[in-house]
C-alpha positions as a Markdown table, in Angstrom:
| # | Residue | x | y | z |
|---|---|---|---|---|
| 1 | Unk | 103.0 | 46.4 | 84.1 |
| 2 | Unk | 99.2 | 46.3 | 84.1 |
| 3 | Unk | 98.9 | 48.0 | 87.5 |
| 4 | Unk | 101.2 | 50.7 | 86.3 |
| 5 | Unk | 99.0 | 51.2 | 83.2 |
| 6 | Unk | 95.9 | 51.4 | 85.4 |
| 7 | Unk | 97.5 | 53.9 | 87.8 |
| 8 | Unk | 98.8 | 56.1 | 85.0 |
| 9 | Unk | 95.3 | 56.3 | 83.7 |
| 10 | Unk | 94.0 | 57.6 | 87.0 |
| 11 | Unk | 93.7 | 54.4 | 89.0 |
| 12 | Unk | 90.4 | 52.8 | 90.0 |
| 13 | Unk | 87.7 | 55.3 | 90.9 |
| 14 | Unk | 90.4 | 57.8 | 91.7 |
| 15 | Unk | 92.4 | 55.4 | 94.0 |
| 16 | Unk | 95.8 | 54.0 | 93.1 |
| 17 | Unk | 95.9 | 50.2 | 92.7 |
| 18 | Unk | 98.5 | 48.8 | 95.1 |
| 19 | Unk | 100.1 | 45.4 | 94.5 |
| 20 | Unk | 101.7 | 43.6 | 97.4 |
| 21 | Unk | 103.9 | 40.8 | 96.0 |
| 22 | Unk | 105.4 | 37.8 | 97.9 |
| 23 | Unk | 107.4 | 35.0 | 96.5 |
| 24 | Unk | 106.2 | 31.5 | 97.5 |
| 25 | Unk | 109.4 | 30.0 | 96.0 |
| 26 | Unk | 107.2 | 27.1 | 94.9 |
| 27 | Unk | 106.9 | 26.0 | 98.5 |
| 28 | Unk | 103.4 | 25.2 | 99.9 |
| 29 | Unk | 104.3 | 26.3 | 103.5 |
| 30 | Unk | 105.7 | 29.6 | 102.3 |
| 31 | Unk | 102.7 | 30.1 | 100.0 |
| 32 | Unk | 100.4 | 29.5 | 103.0 |
| 33 | Unk | 102.2 | 32.0 | 105.2 |
| 34 | Unk | 102.2 | 34.6 | 102.4 |
| 35 | Unk | 98.5 | 34.4 | 101.7 |
| 36 | Unk | 97.7 | 34.4 | 105.4 |
| 37 | Unk | 99.8 | 37.6 | 105.8 |
| 38 | Unk | 98.2 | 39.2 | 102.7 |
| 39 | Unk | 94.7 | 38.7 | 104.2 |
| 40 | Unk | 95.3 | 39.2 | 108.0 |
| 41 | Unk | 98.1 | 41.9 | 108.0 |
| 42 | Unk | 98.0 | 43.6 | 104.6 |
| 43 | Unk | 94.2 | 43.6 | 104.5 |
| 44 | Unk | 94.0 | 43.0 | 100.8 |
| 45 | Unk | 90.8 | 43.2 | 98.8 |
| 46 | Unk | 91.7 | 40.0 | 96.9 |
| 47 | Unk | 94.5 | 37.6 | 96.3 |
| 48 | Unk | 96.0 | 36.7 | 92.9 |
| 49 | Unk | 98.0 | 33.5 | 92.6 |
| 50 | Unk | 99.8 | 31.3 | 93.5 |
| 51 | Unk | 101.0 | 30.2 | 90.0 |
| 52 | Unk | 101.6 | 26.5 | 90.7 |
| 53 | Unk | 98.8 | 23.9 | 91.2 |
| 54 | Unk | 100.5 | 22.5 | 94.4 |
| 55 | Unk | 100.9 | 25.9 | 96.1 |
| 56 | Unk | 97.4 | 27.0 | 95.0 |
| 57 | Unk | 95.8 | 23.8 | 96.5 |
| 58 | Unk | 97.7 | 24.5 | 99.7 |
| 59 | Unk | 96.1 | 27.9 | 100.2 |
| 60 | Unk | 92.5 | 27.5 | 99.0 |
| 61 | Unk | 91.3 | 26.7 | 102.6 |
| 62 | Unk | 92.5 | 30.2 | 103.6 |
| 63 | Unk | 90.2 | 31.9 | 101.0 |
| 64 | Unk | 87.2 | 30.1 | 102.6 |
| 65 | Unk | 88.3 | 30.7 | 106.2 |
| 66 | Unk | 88.8 | 34.4 | 105.7 |
| 67 | Unk | 86.1 | 34.9 | 103.1 |
| 68 | Unk | 88.6 | 36.5 | 100.7 |
| 69 | Unk | 88.4 | 36.1 | 96.9 |
| 70 | Unk | 91.4 | 34.3 | 95.5 |
| 71 | Unk | 92.1 | 34.1 | 91.7 |
| 72 | Unk | 94.7 | 31.4 | 91.1 |
| 73 | Unk | 97.1 | 31.4 | 88.2 |
| 74 | Unk | 97.5 | 27.6 | 88.1 |
| 75 | Unk | 96.0 | 24.8 | 86.1 |
| 76 | Unk | 94.5 | 22.0 | 88.2 |
| 77 | Unk | 90.7 | 21.9 | 88.2 |
| 78 | Unk | 90.9 | 20.8 | 91.8 |
| 79 | Unk | 91.8 | 24.4 | 92.7 |
| 80 | Unk | 88.2 | 25.5 | 92.2 |
| 81 | Unk | 86.5 | 22.2 | 92.7 |
| 82 | Unk | 86.2 | 20.4 | 96.0 |
| 83 | Unk | 86.2 | 16.7 | 95.2 |
| 84 | Unk | 85.0 | 15.7 | 98.7 |
| 85 | Unk | 82.0 | 18.0 | 98.8 |
| 86 | Unk | 81.4 | 17.7 | 95.0 |
| 87 | Unk | 81.0 | 21.4 | 94.5 |
| 88 | Unk | 82.7 | 24.6 | 93.5 |
| 89 | Unk | 84.9 | 26.3 | 96.1 |
| 90 | Unk | 82.9 | 29.5 | 96.8 |
| 91 | Unk | 85.8 | 32.0 | 97.2 |
| 92 | Unk | 88.2 | 30.6 | 94.7 |
| 93 | Unk | 88.5 | 31.3 | 90.9 |
| 94 | Unk | 91.3 | 30.7 | 88.4 |
| 95 | Unk | 92.3 | 31.9 | 85.0 |
| 96 | Unk | 94.5 | 29.2 | 83.3 |
| 97 | Unk | 92.7 | 26.5 | 81.3 |
| 98 | Unk | 92.5 | 23.3 | 83.3 |
| 99 | Unk | 94.5 | 20.2 | 82.7 |
| 100 | Unk | 91.2 | 18.6 | 81.8 |
| 101 | Unk | 90.7 | 21.0 | 78.9 |
| 102 | Unk | 94.3 | 20.6 | 77.8 |
| 103 | Unk | 94.0 | 16.8 | 77.7 |
| 104 | Unk | 90.7 | 17.1 | 75.8 |
| 105 | Unk | 92.4 | 19.4 | 73.3 |
| 106 | Unk | 95.3 | 17.0 | 72.8 |
| 107 | Unk | 93.1 | 13.9 | 72.6 |
| 108 | Unk | 90.7 | 15.5 | 70.1 |
| 109 | Unk | 93.7 | 16.4 | 67.9 |
| 110 | Unk | 95.2 | 12.9 | 68.2 |
| 111 | Unk | 91.9 | 11.2 | 67.4 |
| 112 | Unk | 91.6 | 13.3 | 64.2 |
| 113 | Unk | 95.1 | 12.1 | 63.3 |
| 114 | Unk | 94.1 | 8.4 | 63.8 |
| 115 | Unk | 96.3 | 8.0 | 66.9 |
| 116 | Unk | 95.1 | 5.6 | 69.6 |
| 117 | Unk | 98.3 | 4.1 | 71.1 |
| 118 | Unk | 100.1 | 6.5 | 73.4 |
| 119 | Unk | 102.8 | 6.7 | 76.1 |
| 120 | Unk | 102.3 | 9.0 | 79.1 |
| 121 | Unk | 105.3 | 10.7 | 80.8 |
| 122 | Unk | 104.7 | 12.9 | 83.8 |
| 123 | Unk | 106.3 | 14.8 | 86.7 |
| 124 | Unk | 105.3 | 13.8 | 90.2 |
| 125 | Unk | 104.4 | 17.4 | 91.2 |
| 126 | Unk | 100.8 | 18.7 | 91.7 |
| 127 | Unk | 100.6 | 19.8 | 88.1 |
| 128 | Unk | 102.0 | 16.6 | 86.7 |
| 129 | Unk | 99.9 | 14.3 | 88.9 |
| 130 | Unk | 96.7 | 16.1 | 88.1 |
| 131 | Unk | 97.4 | 16.1 | 84.4 |
| 132 | Unk | 98.4 | 12.4 | 84.4 |
| 133 | Unk | 95.1 | 11.6 | 86.3 |
| 134 | Unk | 93.1 | 13.4 | 83.5 |
| 135 | Unk | 95.1 | 11.7 | 80.7 |
| 136 | Unk | 94.2 | 8.3 | 82.3 |
| 137 | Unk | 90.6 | 9.2 | 83.1 |
| 138 | Unk | 89.7 | 10.6 | 79.7 |
| 139 | Unk | 91.6 | 8.0 | 77.6 |
| 140 | Unk | 88.6 | 5.6 | 77.2 |
| 141 | Unk | 86.3 | 8.4 | 76.1 |
| 142 | Unk | 88.6 | 9.3 | 73.2 |
| 143 | Unk | 89.6 | 5.7 | 72.4 |
| 144 | Unk | 93.2 | 6.1 | 73.7 |
| 145 | Unk | 95.2 | 3.1 | 74.7 |
| 146 | Unk | 98.0 | 4.0 | 77.2 |
| 147 | Unk | 100.7 | 1.5 | 76.6 |
| 148 | Unk | 103.3 | 3.1 | 78.9 |
| 149 | Unk | 102.9 | 5.3 | 82.0 |
| 150 | Unk | 106.3 | 6.6 | 83.3 |
| 151 | Unk | 107.0 | 9.2 | 86.0 |
| 152 | Unk | 109.9 | 11.3 | 87.1 |
| 153 | Unk | 110.6 | 13.8 | 90.0 |
| 154 | Unk | 110.5 | 17.6 | 89.7 |
| 155 | Unk | 114.3 | 17.8 | 90.2 |
| 156 | Unk | 115.3 | 14.9 | 88.0 |
| 157 | Unk | 117.9 | 15.7 | 85.4 |
| 158 | Unk | 117.7 | 12.6 | 83.2 |
| 159 | Unk | 114.7 | 10.7 | 81.9 |
| 160 | Unk | 116.7 | 8.3 | 79.7 |
| 161 | Unk | 115.5 | 5.2 | 81.6 |
| 162 | Unk | 111.8 | 6.2 | 81.4 |
| 163 | Unk | 112.1 | 7.0 | 77.7 |
| 164 | Unk | 114.0 | 3.8 | 76.9 |
| 165 | Unk | 111.1 | 1.8 | 78.5 |
| 166 | Unk | 108.6 | 3.8 | 76.4 |
| 167 | Unk | 110.6 | 3.1 | 73.3 |
| 168 | Unk | 110.2 | -0.6 | 73.9 |
| 169 | Unk | 106.4 | -0.2 | 74.0 |
| 170 | Unk | 106.4 | 1.4 | 70.5 |
| 171 | Unk | 103.7 | 4.0 | 71.1 |
| 172 | Unk | 102.5 | 6.2 | 68.2 |
| 173 | Unk | 103.1 | 9.3 | 70.3 |
| 174 | Unk | 104.5 | 10.4 | 73.7 |
| 175 | Unk | 102.5 | 12.9 | 75.8 |
| 176 | Unk | 104.6 | 14.6 | 78.5 |
| 177 | Unk | 103.0 | 16.5 | 81.4 |
| 178 | Unk | 105.2 | 18.8 | 83.4 |
| 179 | Unk | 106.4 | 22.4 | 83.9 |
| 180 | Unk | 109.8 | 23.9 | 84.4 |
| 181 | Unk | 113.2 | 22.4 | 83.4 |
| 182 | Unk | 112.0 | 18.8 | 83.4 |
| 183 | Unk | 109.9 | 19.2 | 80.3 |
| 184 | Unk | 113.1 | 20.5 | 78.5 |
| 185 | Unk | 115.2 | 17.6 | 79.8 |
| 186 | Unk | 112.7 | 15.1 | 78.6 |
| 187 | Unk | 112.8 | 16.6 | 75.1 |
| 188 | Unk | 116.6 | 16.6 | 74.9 |
| 189 | Unk | 116.7 | 13.0 | 76.1 |
| 190 | Unk | 114.0 | 12.0 | 73.5 |
| 191 | Unk | 116.1 | 13.6 | 70.8 |
| 192 | Unk | 119.4 | 12.1 | 72.0 |
| 193 | Unk | 117.9 | 8.6 | 72.1 |
| 194 | Unk | 116.9 | 9.0 | 68.4 |
| 195 | Unk | 113.2 | 8.8 | 69.2 |
| 196 | Unk | 112.1 | 11.6 | 67.0 |
| 197 | Unk | 110.1 | 9.2 | 64.8 |
| 198 | Unk | 107.7 | 9.0 | 67.8 |
| 199 | Unk | 106.0 | 12.5 | 67.9 |
| 200 | Unk | 106.3 | 14.3 | 71.2 |
| 201 | Unk | 103.4 | 16.3 | 72.8 |
| 202 | Unk | 103.7 | 18.7 | 75.7 |
| 203 | Unk | 101.1 | 20.1 | 78.1 |
| 204 | Unk | 100.1 | 23.7 | 78.1 |
| 205 | Unk | 102.9 | 24.1 | 80.7 |
| 206 | Unk | 105.3 | 24.4 | 77.7 |
| 207 | Unk | 103.9 | 27.8 | 76.8 |
| 208 | Unk | 107.1 | 29.9 | 76.8 |
| 209 | Unk | 109.4 | 30.5 | 73.9 |
| 210 | Unk | 112.2 | 30.3 | 76.4 |
| 211 | Unk | 111.5 | 26.6 | 76.6 |
| 212 | Unk | 112.0 | 26.3 | 72.9 |
| 213 | Unk | 115.4 | 28.0 | 73.2 |
| 214 | Unk | 116.4 | 25.9 | 76.2 |
| 215 | Unk | 115.6 | 22.7 | 74.2 |
| 216 | Unk | 118.4 | 23.8 | 71.8 |
| 217 | Unk | 116.7 | 22.4 | 68.7 |
| 218 | Unk | 115.1 | 19.4 | 70.4 |
| 219 | Unk | 111.7 | 21.2 | 70.4 |
| 220 | Unk | 111.3 | 21.3 | 66.7 |
| 221 | Unk | 108.2 | 19.5 | 65.6 |
| 222 | Unk | 106.8 | 19.3 | 69.2 |
| 223 | Unk | 103.0 | 19.8 | 69.7 |
| 224 | Unk | 101.2 | 21.5 | 72.5 |
| 225 | Unk | 97.9 | 23.2 | 73.3 |
| 226 | Unk | 98.3 | 26.9 | 74.0 |
| 227 | Unk | 96.1 | 30.0 | 74.7 |
| 228 | Unk | 95.7 | 32.7 | 72.1 |
| 229 | Unk | 98.1 | 35.0 | 73.9 |
| 230 | Unk | 101.0 | 32.9 | 72.7 |
| 231 | Unk | 100.1 | 33.2 | 69.0 |
| 232 | Unk | 98.4 | 36.6 | 68.8 |
| 233 | Unk | 100.1 | 37.5 | 65.5 |
| 234 | Unk | 98.9 | 34.3 | 63.9 |
| 235 | Unk | 95.2 | 34.7 | 64.9 |
| 236 | Unk | 92.7 | 35.6 | 62.1 |
| 237 | Unk | 91.6 | 39.3 | 62.2 |
| 238 | Unk | 88.1 | 38.3 | 63.3 |
| 239 | Unk | 89.3 | 36.2 | 66.3 |
| 240 | Unk | 87.6 | 37.6 | 69.4 |
| 241 | Unk | 90.9 | 37.8 | 71.3 |
| 242 | Unk | 93.0 | 39.3 | 68.5 |
| 243 | Unk | 92.9 | 43.0 | 69.6 |
| 244 | Unk | 93.5 | 42.2 | 73.3 |
| 245 | Unk | 96.3 | 39.7 | 72.8 |
| 246 | Unk | 98.1 | 42.0 | 70.2 |
| 247 | Unk | 98.0 | 45.0 | 72.6 |
| 248 | Unk | 99.4 | 42.9 | 75.4 |
| 249 | Unk | 102.2 | 41.6 | 73.2 |
| 250 | Unk | 103.1 | 45.2 | 72.1 |
| 251 | Unk | 103.0 | 46.5 | 75.7 |
| 252 | Unk | 105.1 | 43.6 | 77.0 |
| 253 | Unk | 107.7 | 43.8 | 74.3 |
| 254 | Unk | 108.1 | 47.5 | 74.8 |
| 255 | Unk | 108.5 | 47.3 | 78.5 |
| 256 | Unk | 110.6 | 44.1 | 78.9 |
| 257 | Unk | 112.2 | 43.6 | 75.5 |
| 258 | Unk | 111.5 | 39.9 | 75.5 |
| 259 | Unk | 108.8 | 37.5 | 74.2 |
| 260 | Unk | 105.8 | 36.9 | 76.4 |
| 261 | Unk | 104.6 | 33.5 | 77.7 |
| 262 | Unk | 101.4 | 31.8 | 78.8 |
| 263 | Unk | 102.1 | 32.6 | 82.4 |
| 264 | Unk | 102.1 | 36.4 | 82.3 |
| 265 | Unk | 98.9 | 36.1 | 80.4 |
| 266 | Unk | 97.3 | 34.2 | 83.3 |
| 267 | Unk | 98.3 | 37.0 | 85.6 |
| 268 | Unk | 97.0 | 39.6 | 83.1 |
| 269 | Unk | 93.6 | 37.9 | 83.1 |
| 270 | Unk | 93.5 | 37.6 | 86.9 |
| 271 | Unk | 94.4 | 41.2 | 87.6 |
| 272 | Unk | 92.1 | 42.6 | 85.0 |
| 273 | Unk | 89.2 | 40.6 | 86.4 |
| 274 | Unk | 89.9 | 41.9 | 89.9 |
| 275 | Unk | 90.4 | 45.4 | 88.7 |
| 276 | Unk | 87.1 | 45.3 | 86.9 |
| 277 | Unk | 85.4 | 44.1 | 90.1 |
| 278 | Unk | 87.1 | 46.9 | 92.2 |
| 279 | Unk | 85.9 | 49.5 | 89.7 |
| 280 | Unk | 82.3 | 48.2 | 90.0 |
| 281 | Unk | 81.9 | 47.3 | 93.7 |
| 282 | Unk | 85.0 | 48.7 | 95.5 |
| 283 | Unk | 87.0 | 46.8 | 98.2 |
| 284 | Unk | 84.1 | 44.7 | 99.4 |
| 285 | Unk | 85.2 | 41.1 | 99.4 |
| 286 | Unk | 81.8 | 39.5 | 99.2 |
| 287 | Unk | 80.8 | 41.8 | 96.4 |
| 288 | Unk | 84.1 | 41.2 | 94.5 |
| 289 | Unk | 83.4 | 37.4 | 94.8 |
| 290 | Unk | 79.8 | 37.9 | 93.5 |
| 291 | Unk | 81.1 | 40.2 | 90.7 |
| 292 | Unk | 83.6 | 37.6 | 89.5 |
| 293 | Unk | 81.1 | 34.8 | 89.7 |
| 294 | Unk | 78.7 | 36.7 | 87.5 |
| 295 | Unk | 81.3 | 37.9 | 84.9 |
| 296 | Unk | 80.3 | 37.0 | 81.3 |
| 297 | Unk | 82.0 | 37.7 | 78.0 |
| 298 | Unk | 85.3 | 38.9 | 79.6 |
| 299 | Unk | 87.8 | 38.8 | 76.7 |
| 300 | Unk | 91.2 | 37.8 | 78.2 |
| 301 | Unk | 94.6 | 36.6 | 77.1 |
| 302 | Unk | 93.6 | 32.9 | 77.4 |
| 303 | Unk | 90.0 | 33.0 | 76.3 |
| 304 | Unk | 86.6 | 34.6 | 76.6 |
| 305 | Unk | 85.6 | 34.0 | 80.2 |
| 306 | Unk | 82.0 | 33.1 | 81.2 |
| 307 | Unk | 81.8 | 32.4 | 85.0 |
| 308 | Unk | 78.8 | 31.1 | 86.9 |
| 309 | Unk | 77.9 | 29.7 | 90.3 |
| 310 | Unk | 78.8 | 26.3 | 89.0 |
| 311 | Unk | 81.9 | 27.3 | 87.0 |
| 312 | Unk | 84.7 | 29.3 | 88.5 |
| 313 | Unk | 87.0 | 28.8 | 85.5 |
| 314 | Unk | 84.9 | 30.2 | 82.8 |
| 315 | Unk | 86.6 | 28.5 | 79.9 |
| 316 | Unk | 86.4 | 25.3 | 77.8 |
| 317 | Unk | 88.7 | 23.4 | 75.5 |
| 318 | Unk | 88.0 | 26.0 | 72.7 |
| 319 | Unk | 90.3 | 28.3 | 74.7 |
| 320 | Unk | 93.2 | 26.3 | 73.2 |
| 321 | Unk | 95.0 | 26.5 | 69.9 |
| 322 | Unk | 97.0 | 23.4 | 68.9 |
| 323 | Unk | 100.4 | 24.6 | 68.0 |
| 324 | Unk | 103.6 | 23.0 | 66.7 |
| 325 | Unk | 107.2 | 24.3 | 67.0 |
| 326 | Unk | 108.4 | 25.1 | 63.5 |
| 327 | Unk | 111.7 | 26.9 | 62.7 |
| 328 | Unk | 112.1 | 27.7 | 66.4 |
| 329 | Unk | 108.7 | 29.3 | 67.0 |
| 330 | Unk | 105.0 | 28.5 | 67.4 |
| 331 | Unk | 102.9 | 27.7 | 64.4 |
| 332 | Unk | 99.1 | 27.1 | 64.6 |
| 333 | Unk | 98.2 | 23.6 | 63.4 |
| 334 | Unk | 95.2 | 23.7 | 61.0 |
């Protein structure tokens, strides 16, 4: 949609923007092959994606090998940070808020509510493992006592056993970290087990109204941290992202006749950043990388981005709004 809009307005410096899209199918090997093909055969200026933490982590070595800027649309901070070398990955950027920021947003909120006894539930995928790691690592800093730590597989269809164990530990809240169908299954099981007296918190991976619908009523009262793009209509008029998020919402609704989600917003931010770079420096990979690294004050769907040589994410925990599901839709929690 965004590429079409750019091209209808004359393209970039008189040239049409061409998108070459491959589906990784959530598979690390297929993602690796696709990115390799984009760089070596299609000769792209930059790569946007993948949209999962696991597949993004699988392809970051290719960005360095072929000196090609890659802007991931996935959450894990490890995508842009090399733990072994203790430094930022030179050729890799990302637009989603990190799991670290999401955990900080949740823990800050829980602390204000006087909560310190929590249960952690997580999926064993890259996203879930990274989020679980941050929940555990940051717990002492926020005074959180994790009384239960249960996991499930990305294809599991029942979490009753894990939730029953959690119920026995009597936590004040449950924090679930997953994406896709499992986060909905966990919610439904939580409701079916009569556990609604224990508040349920989701990660930012819950950021689609489709998940609320799929939960069939079980999502009511559930909390999660989300970017401004999800709640554009609820933002105050003086919010820096109000105009940008409202325009995207109108454009998306007009074209697709459905409600938007966090995930399209991540792609909007990534493509707009790359388009801005192309407009300024053309299809020069090193210059695109430098342009991205020096971008300041870019107002996107998920925050106001300020990149630097030490920060290839450009956001902090203020890029989140804490929301709760009320009457089948998002409501900002004051």
